[in-house]
C-alpha positions in Angstrom: 12.6 -23.6 -14.7 9.8 -22.7 -12.4 8.8 -23.8 -8.9 12.4 -23.8 -7.6 11.8 -21.4 -4.7 13.0 -22.2 -1.2 10.0 -21.6 1.1 12.2 -21.6 4.3 15.2 -19.5 3.3 15.7 -16.6 5.8 19.2 -15.7 4.8 20.3 -12.4 3.4 21.3 -12.2 -0.2 23.4 -9.1 -0.5 25.9 -8.1 -3.2 25.8 -11.6 -4.9 26.5 -13.5 -1.7 24.5 -15.4 0.8 24.7 -14.4 4.5 23.4 -16.8 7.1 25.1 -15.4 10.2 24.6 -12.2 12.2 22.0 -10.6 14.4 18.5 -11.9 13.8 14.9 -10.8 14.1 12.2 -13.2 15.4 9.1 -13.3 13.3 6.0 -14.4 15.2 2.5 -15.5 14.2 0.1 -12.8 15.5 -2.7 -15.3 16.2 -0.7 -18.0 18.0 2.3 -16.1 19.2 4.5 -18.9 17.8 7.9 -18.0 16.4 7.9 -18.7 12.7 11.5 -17.9 11.9 14.5 -15.8 12.6 15.6 -13.5 9.8 19.2 -12.2 9.5 19.4 -8.4 9.8 21.7 -6.2 7.8 24.0 -3.9 9.6 25.5 -0.7 8.1 28.4 -2.4 6.3 26.0 -4.8 4.7 23.7 -2.0 3.7 26.6 -0.3 2.1 27.4 -3.5 0.2 23.8 -3.7 -1.0 23.8 0.0 -2.1 27.0 -0.4 -4.1 25.7 -3.6 -5.7 22.5 -1.9 -6.6 24.5 0.9 -8.4 26.3 -1.7 -10.4 23.2 -3.7 -11.2 21.5 -0.5 -12.4 24.0 -0.3 -15.2 23.1 -3.8 -16.3 19.4 -3.3 -15.8 19.1 -0.2 -18.0 21.1 -1.9 -20.7 18.4 -4.6 -21.0 15.9 -4.2 -23.7 12.2 -3.6 -23.0 11.4 -7.0 -24.3 13.9 -8.7 -21.9 12.4 -6.8 -19.0 8.9 -7.9 -20.2 9.9 -11.5 -20.2 11.6 -11.4 -16.8 8.5 -9.8 -15.2 6.2 -12.4 -16.8 8.4 -15.1 -15.3 8.1 -13.5 -11.9 4.3 -13.5 -12.2 4.4 -17.2 -13.2 6.7 -18.1 -10.3 4.2 -16.4 -7.9 1.3 -18.2 -9.5 3.1 -21.5 -9.2 3.6 -20.9 -5.5 0.5 -18.9 -4.7 -0.9 -21.1 -2.0 2.5 -21.1 -0.2 2.5 -17.3 -0.4 -1.1 -17.1 0.9 -0.3 -19.5 3.8 2.8 -17.5 4.7 0.9 -14.2 4.7 -1.8 -15.6 6.9 0.8 -16.8 9.4 3.2 -13.9 9.6 0.8 -11.0 8.9 -2.3 -12.5 10.5 -4.4 -11.8 7.4 -7.5 -14.0 6.9 -6.7 -16.7 4.4 -9.3 -15.6 1.9 -7.9 -12.1 1.9 -4.4 -13.4 1.7 -5.2 -15.5 -1.4 -6.8 -12.4 -3.0 -3.7 -10.4 -2.3 -1.5 -13.0 -3.9 -3.8 -13.0 -7.0 -3.4 -9.2 -7.1 0.4 -9.5 -6.9 0.4 -11.8 -9.9 -1.6 -9.2 -11.7 0.7 -6.4 -10.6 3.8 -8.2 -12.1 1.8 -9.0 -15.3 1.0 -5.3 -15.6 4.7 -4.6 -15.1 5.5 -7.0 -17.9 3.0 -5.2 -20.2 4.2 -1.7 -19.2 7.9 -2.6 -19.8 7.3 -2.2 -23.5 5.4 1.1 -23.1 8.0 3.2 -21.5 8.3 5.5 -24.5 8.3 9.2 -25.4 7.3 11.4 -28.3 8.6 13.3 -31.3 8.1 17.1 -30.9 8.4 20.0 -33.3 11.2 22.4 -32.5 10.8 24.7 -35.5 8.3 26.9 -33.6 10.7 29.9 -34.0 12.8 31.0 -36.9 16.0 30.2 -35.0 15.0 26.6 -34.7 14.7 26.0 -38.5 16.4 22.7 -39.4 16.2 21.2 -35.9 14.1 18.2 -34.8 13.5 16.9 -31.3 12.3 13.9 -29.4 12.2 12.8 -25.8 11.9 9.5 -24.0 11.6 8.3 -20.4 14.7 6.7 -19.0 15.3 5.1 -15.6 16.4 7.7 -13.1 18.6 5.3 -11.0 18.5 2.8 -8.2 15.4 2.8 -6.0 15.3 2.4 -2.2 11.9 1.1 -1.0 10.3 0.5 2.3 7.1 -1.5 2.7 4.6 -2.2 5.5 3.3 -5.4 7.0 -0.4 -5.2 5.9 0.1 -6.1 2.2 3.4 -8.0 2.4 3.4 -9.1 -1.2 1.3 -6.7 -3.3 2.6 -3.5 -1.9 6.1 -4.9 -2.5 5.1 -5.8 -6.0 4.0 -2.2 -6.5 7.6 -1.1 -5.9 9.4 -3.9 -7.6 7.4 -4.3 -10.8 7.6 -0.7 -12.0 11.3 -0.5 -11.0 12.1 -3.6 -13.1 9.9 -2.5 -15.9 11.7 0.8 -16.5 15.2 -0.6 -15.8 15.9 0.4 -12.2 17.6 -1.8 -9.6 15.9 -1.8 -6.2 16.8 -2.3 -2.5 13.8 -3.1 -0.3 13.6 -2.9 3.4 10.7 -5.3 4.3 8.5 -4.8 7.4 9.9 -6.3 10.6 6.6 -7.9 11.4 6.3 -9.7 8.1 9.6 -10.0 6.2 9.3 -13.7 5.1 7.0 -12.9 2.2 9.4 -10.4 0.8 12.3 -12.9 1.1 10.2 -15.5 -0.7 9.3 -13.0 -3.4 13.0 -12.2 -3.8 13.7 -15.9 -4.3 11.1 -16.0 -7.1 12.7 -13.0 -8.7 16.1 -14.7 -8.6 14.6 -17.5 -10.6 13.4 -15.1 -13.3 16.7 -14.3 -15.0 17.1 -10.7 -13.7 20.6 -9.4 -13.5 22.3 -10.3 -10.3 21.6 -7.8 -7.4 18.9 -6.0 -9.5 16.5 -6.8 -6.6 17.8 -7.1 -3.0 15.7 -7.5 0.1 17.5 -6.1 3.2 15.8 -6.6 6.6 17.4 -4.0 8.9 16.6 -1.7 11.9 15.4 1.9 11.6 18.9 3.5 11.8 20.2 1.4 8.9 17.0 2.0 6.9 17.4 5.8 7.4 21.0 5.5 6.2 19.8 3.9 3.0 17.2 6.7 2.5 19.8 9.4 3.0 22.2 7.9 0.5 22.3 10.0 -2.7 23.3 7.0 -4.9 19.6 6.1 -4.8 17.6 8.2 -7.3 14.1 7.4 -5.9 12.6 6.6 -2.5 9.3 4.7 -2.5 7.7 4.5 0.9 4.5 3.0 2.1 3.7 3.4 5.8 2.7 5.8 8.6 2.3 9.5 7.9 4.8 10.7 10.5 7.6 8.3 9.3 6.9 9.1 5.7 7.2 12.9 6.0 10.3 12.5 8.1 12.0 10.3 5.5 11.1 12.8 2.8 12.8 15.5 4.9 16.1 13.5 5.1 16.0 12.0 1.6 18.1 14.7 0.0 18.0 15.2 -3.7 16.1 12.0 -4.7 12.6 11.7 -6.0 10.1 10.7 -3.3 7.0 8.6 -3.6 4.9 8.4 -0.4 1.8 6.3 0.2 0.8 7.2 3.7 -2.1 7.1 6.1 -5.8 7.9 5.9 -9.1 8.0 7.8 -11.4 7.4 4.9 -15.1 8.5 4.8 -18.2 6.8 3.5 -21.3 8.8 2.8 -24.6 7.0 2.4 -27.5 9.1 1.0 -31.2 8.1 1.0 -31.2 7.1 -2.7 -28.4 4.6 -2.2 -28.8 0.8 -2.5 -28.9 0.3 1.2 -28.3 -3.4 1.6 -25.3 -3.2 -0.7 -24.0 -0.1 1.0 -24.3 -1.9 4.4 -22.4 -5.0 3.2 -19.6 -2.9 1.6 -19.3 -0.6 4.6 -18.9 -3.6 7.0 -16.3 -5.2 4.7 -14.4 -2.0 4.3 -14.4 -1.1 8.0 -13.6 -4.5 9.6 -11.8 -6.6 7.0 -8.3 -7.6 8.2 -9.1 -6.0 11.5 -9.2 -2.6 9.8 -5.4 -2.7 9.2 -5.8 -1.1 5.7 -4.9 2.5 5.0 -8.1 3.0 2.9 -10.4 1.2 5.3 -13.7 2.9 6.1 -13.2 4.9 9.3 -15.9 7.5 9.3 -19.5 6.9 8.2 -21.9 9.7 7.4 -25.6 8.6 7.0 -28.5 10.7 5.6 -30.9 11.3 8.5 -34.1 10.0 6.7 -32.6 6.5 6.4 -30.2 6.6 9.4 -32.2 4.5 11.9 -32.9 1.7 9.4 -29.3 1.7 8.0 -27.6 1.9 11.4 -29.8 -1.0 12.8 -28.8 -3.1 9.8 -25.2 -2.1 10.3 -25.2 -3.2 14.0 -26.8 -6.5 13.1 -24.1 -7.2 10.5 -21.3 -6.2 12.8 -22.6 -8.4 15.6 -21.9 -11.4 13.3 -18.2 -10.6 13.1 -15.5 -11.6 15.6 -11.8 -12.1 15.5 -11.0 -15.6 14.1 -8.0 -17.6 13.2 -6.6 -16.3 9.9 -6.6 -19.9 8.7 -10.4 -20.1 9.1 -12.0 -19.6 5.7 -14.9 -17.7 7.2 -12.7 -15.1 8.9 -13.1 -11.5 7.9 -11.4 -10.0 11.0 -8.3 -11.7 12.4 -6.0 -10.4 15.1 -4.2 -7.1 15.1 -0.6 -7.3 14.3 0.5 -7.0 18.0 -1.0 -6.2 21.4 0.4 -2.7 21.4 -1.6 -1.8 18.4 -4.8 -3.2 19.9 -4.1 -1.3 23.2 -3.8 1.9 21.2 -7.2 1.3 19.5 -8.7 0.6 22.9 -7.3 3.8 24.4 -8.7 5.9 21.4 -12.1 4.3 21.8 -12.1 5.1 25.6 -11.2 8.7 24.8 -14.2 8.9 22.5 -16.7 7.3 24.9 -15.5 9.6 27.7 -16.3 12.5 25.3 -19.8 11.3 24.7 -19.6 8.7 21.9 -22.1 5.9 22.2 -20.9 2.3 21.7 -23.3 0.6 19.4 -21.3 -2.6 19.4 -17.8 -3.8 20.3 -15.2 -1.9 22.3 -13.8 -5.2 23.5 -10.2 -6.3 23.5 -8.5 -9.6 24.4 -4.7 -9.4 23.9 -4.1 -8.4 20.3 -7.7 -9.2 19.3 -10.0 -6.3 19.0 -13.7 -6.7 18.3 -15.3 -4.8 15.4 -16.6 -1.5 17.0 -19.3 1.0 16.1 -19.2 4.4 17.8 -22.1 6.9 17.2 -21.6 10.6 17.6 -24.2 13.4 17.7 -21.9 15.7 15.8 -18.8 15.4 13.7 -16.5 14.2 16.5 -13.7 16.5 15.6 -10.9 16.8 18.1 -11.0 13.0 19.0 -8.4 10.6 17.7 -10.9 8.1 16.4 -12.1 10.8 14.0 -9.0 13.0 13.4 -6.3 10.4 13.1 -5.8 7.1 11.3 -7.0 4.4 13.7 -5.7 1.4 11.6 -8.0 -0.9 13.5 -11.6 -2.3 13.4 -13.5 0.8 14.5 -16.1 2.8 12.5 -17.5 6.1 13.7 -21.1 6.9 12.8 -22.5 10.4 12.1 -25.9 11.6 10.8 -26.4 14.5 8.3 -29.3 16.5 6.9 -27.9 17.9 3.6 -25.4 16.7 1.0 -23.5 19.9 1.6 -23.1 19.0 5.3 -22.1 15.5 4.5 -19.3 16.6 2.1 -18.1 19.2 4.6 -17.8 16.6 7.3 -16.2 14.0 5.0 -13.6 16.5 3.9 -12.9 17.8 7.3 -9.6 16.0 7.7 -5.9 16.4 7.1 -5.9 13.1 5.1 -7.0 12.5 1.6 -6.5 9.0 0.3 -9.8 7.7 -0.9 -13.5 8.1 0.0 -16.6 6.2 -0.8 -20.1 7.6 -1.5 -23.4 5.8 -2.1 -25.9 7.6 -4.2 -27.8 7.2 -7.5 -27.6 11.0 -8.3 -25.1 12.0 -11.0 -25.3 15.6 -9.7 -24.3 14.5 -6.2 -21.4 12.4 -7.6 -20.2 15.4 -9.6 -20.3 17.7 -6.6 -18.5 15.2 -4.4 -15.8 14.6 -7.1 -15.3 18.4 -7.3 -15.2 19.1 -3.5 -13.6 16.1 -1.8 -9.8 16.5 -1.7 -8.9 12.8 -2.1 -6.7 10.8 -4.4 -9.7 8.6 -5.4 -13.5 8.8 -5.1 -15.3 5.5 -5.2 -19.0 5.6 -6.1 -21.4 2.9 -4.7 -18.6 1.0 -3.1 -16.3 1.4 -0.1 -13.1 3.4 -0.1 -11.0 0.1 0.0 -11.7 -0.6 -3.6 -8.4 -0.7 -5.6 -7.5 -2.1 -9.0 -3.7 -2.4 -9.4 -3.6 -0.5 -12.7 -5.3 2.6 -11.5 -3.4 5.7 -10.2 -3.4 5.3 -6.5 -2.2 7.8 -3.9 -3.3 10.6 -1.7 -3.5 14.3 -1.2 -2.6 16.5 1.9 -1.0 14.3 4.7 -1.8 11.1 2.8 1.1 11.2 0.5 2.9 12.3 -2.6 2.9 10.9 -6.1 1.0 7.9 -7.4 1.4 4.1 -7.5 -0.2 1.8 -10.1 2.5 0.3 -12.3 2.3 2.8 -15.2 2.1 5.8 -12.8 4.9 4.5 -10.5 7.1 4.2 -13.6 6.6 7.9 -14.2 7.9 8.5 -10.7 11.0 6.3 -11.3 12.0 7.8 -14.7 12.9 11.1 -16.1 12.5 12.7 -19.5 15.6 12.7 -21.7 15.7 15.1 -24.7 17.4 14.5 -28.1 17.8 17.5 -30.4 19.2 17.0 -33.9 20.3 19.7 -36.4 19.6 18.3 -39.8 21.3 21.1 -41.8 
């Protein structure tokens, strides 16, 4: 039966039991400051219970047929669809995401679980010849992918349902159990999703959502009973967790400071609209948001003037306003950090074309223009994770690619040009996980391999590709006499 989820359940569900008492975490609406709920936190003993339960559940999960996992994932997708407006409203309140973007995220999460349902029956292998030497005469071989073991997952606040879906759907599809630590700023969506999953017929404890503090989360990551760590979050935390993760497989989706390059043969109006959406949507709190813009000098004056005009029309609005593109930042500390980085850049000579204004946790879309590449400044070198776009001019395509690639990050980049030759050169030279042509770097379809190079991460998400990270090849050799 569908539509049985409890929209207000903030209890822990660990090791097949409900826990209502214990230390709690206050969850607040970033726009109003109102306390939305208090979520029960897991301590180390509860984390141990969750881990042991996940180990037991893994045996039941891998015993399920591909068809059974397919059906369960389809039910999860249907549960989310039945409750999609409740999910969108919750995301808007706890994560401060504009309601139109929240609805789009829920739609994507439905698609992600549907992809998981489809991929559950495609976790296969192949028959391979072994008689390639005289000694192997009479032997045949085959291999298949099998679930590696329980997964420990950590997700961020900015996509509180779809980034969780990108961890849960592939785990369920290939037969893994999973323990998820949700973000402290936005754990309610994960708890609601777990309630949907409990309605789907999965084995008990196959999915557990465990809000906890950093020390308890690190204990989970260090535990060798988990076969895989899937982490999405900051670069510093991600590489630290990899260092302490021990023998397990590690999938990291980390930070970025994505570039956009606009050449003089680009569709300029379209490029401007997509740049604005990519730079300032959700107050720039997206790891593949446009952070650095490189504009071909012959069209720079015209393009930048249009960019300023469009940016002036945007301001932080209530996430529940259907016209909002840029809401609040998740907290005031984040907005203060952005403000400090912008001040550092202006002291170094950057020109403010618009913005550079903060009120509490609301930071106005900001355009900063540089005479050069701006290297050495945080707004250029680091991930700002806020509504700031740096603007640079270039003379040659070679110069544009050199500046775009002059970073330690490598998630995605966007280029605007009608030249196939320039596209081919950019694809060859830019060290990124994905190159988006004639759109912003925020473009993502949930089936595609998504991830970064260099400091931006390790491995790939996208359901099919995450399944590869959570499984291992198992070989069968038969002597046929």
